[in-house]
N, C-alpha and C positions, 0 to 999 in steps of 0.2 A: 152636679158636677159629674163628668164622665170619667172613664178610665184614663183617657188621654189628656186630661186637664191637670196634669202634674205641675205645670208651671204656675198654676194658681195656688197650689198648696205649698210651694217652696217658701221657705223662710228667707226673708231678706237679711243680708249680713248687716250687723249693726256697725255704726261708725266707731272706729278704733280711736282711743285717746292716745295722745302723744305724751310721753314722759320727757320732760325737759331736763331735769336733774335727778340723778339716782343717788341714793345714799344707803350706806350700810346701816341697818337698824342696830342700835346699841341700847342696852338697858340704861336706866337713869343713874344708877349707882354702880360702884365697882362690883365686879363679879365675885360671888362668895368663893373663897378659897378654902380648901380643906385645912383644918388646923393640924399642925404636925403633932403627932403623938409621941410617946417616948421612943427614942431611937435606940437601936441595938448597938450603936457605936458609942464608945466611951469618950468623953472630952479629953483632949490632950494627946490623943494618939494620932498616928499618921492617917488613919482612916477618917478621923474627924476633920482634919484639914482638907482631905480629899472631898469629903461631903460638902464642906463649906465652899470649896472651889466649884464643885458641880452645882450647888444651889445658886451661886452667883451667876454662873453661865446660864443656868435654866431661867433665872429671872431676866437676864439680858435678852435671851432668845424670845421670851414671852413679850417683852417690850417691843422688840423688833417686829414681831408678828403683828402686833397692834398698830405699829407705825406703818407697816406695809398696807394694812387695810385702809388706814386713813389716806395714804398716798394714792391708793387705787381710786378711792372716792374722789379725791381732788383731780386726778387724771381724767376720770369720767366726766366730771363737771366741766373741765377745760374742753373736752371733746364736744360736749353738748352746747357750750357757749361759742364754739367755733375758733377757739384759740389754737387748737391742734388739728392737723389733718388726719385723715383715717390711717394713712400709712405710718406716720410718725407715732400715732397713738398705739398702733399694733406693735411697733418695735419696742416702745417703752413698756407696754403691757406684758409682752413676752419676757422681757428682762426681769420684770417684777415677779412674774409667775415662776421663773427659774429660781430666783432668790427665795421666794416663799416656799418652794418645795425643798430647798436646801435647809431652810430654817426648820421646817416641819420634821425633816429627817433627823436633824441634829437634836430637836426636842425629844423625839422618840428615843434616840440612843441615850440621851442624857437621863431621861426618865427611867429607862431600864437599868442604867448604872446605879442611879439613886435607890431604886427599889431593891436591887441586889445587895446594896450596902445596908438595907434595913431602914431607909428613910422614906416616909410616905410622900408622894408627890401629888399635889392638888392643883386645881385650876387648869386642867387639860381639856 
């Protein structure tokens, strides 16, 4: 082979595989949550009821985040199967992304409030 026989040494691109359905990988069991330790808030006080409300909101936001991930998987599968057009998929996906960012921001705020009240937050 000579100096100018470069085309012989070039590697040929391999055939790319096509992914028909995409899925978010999830673990087999529920994710381990941090066990709440002793709280600095005494039961029966106003702060305790605030912590309970914040914990309920935190759990609701965590469930919504998981639901959004499932909805995104379903949306992608509909796109792959041809039930949705590209433009409609993009519109729905953008709306879901905006909602997911709001949920994430709310989770961060909620977790910081819970931490400031002395309650450990796990599963983040």
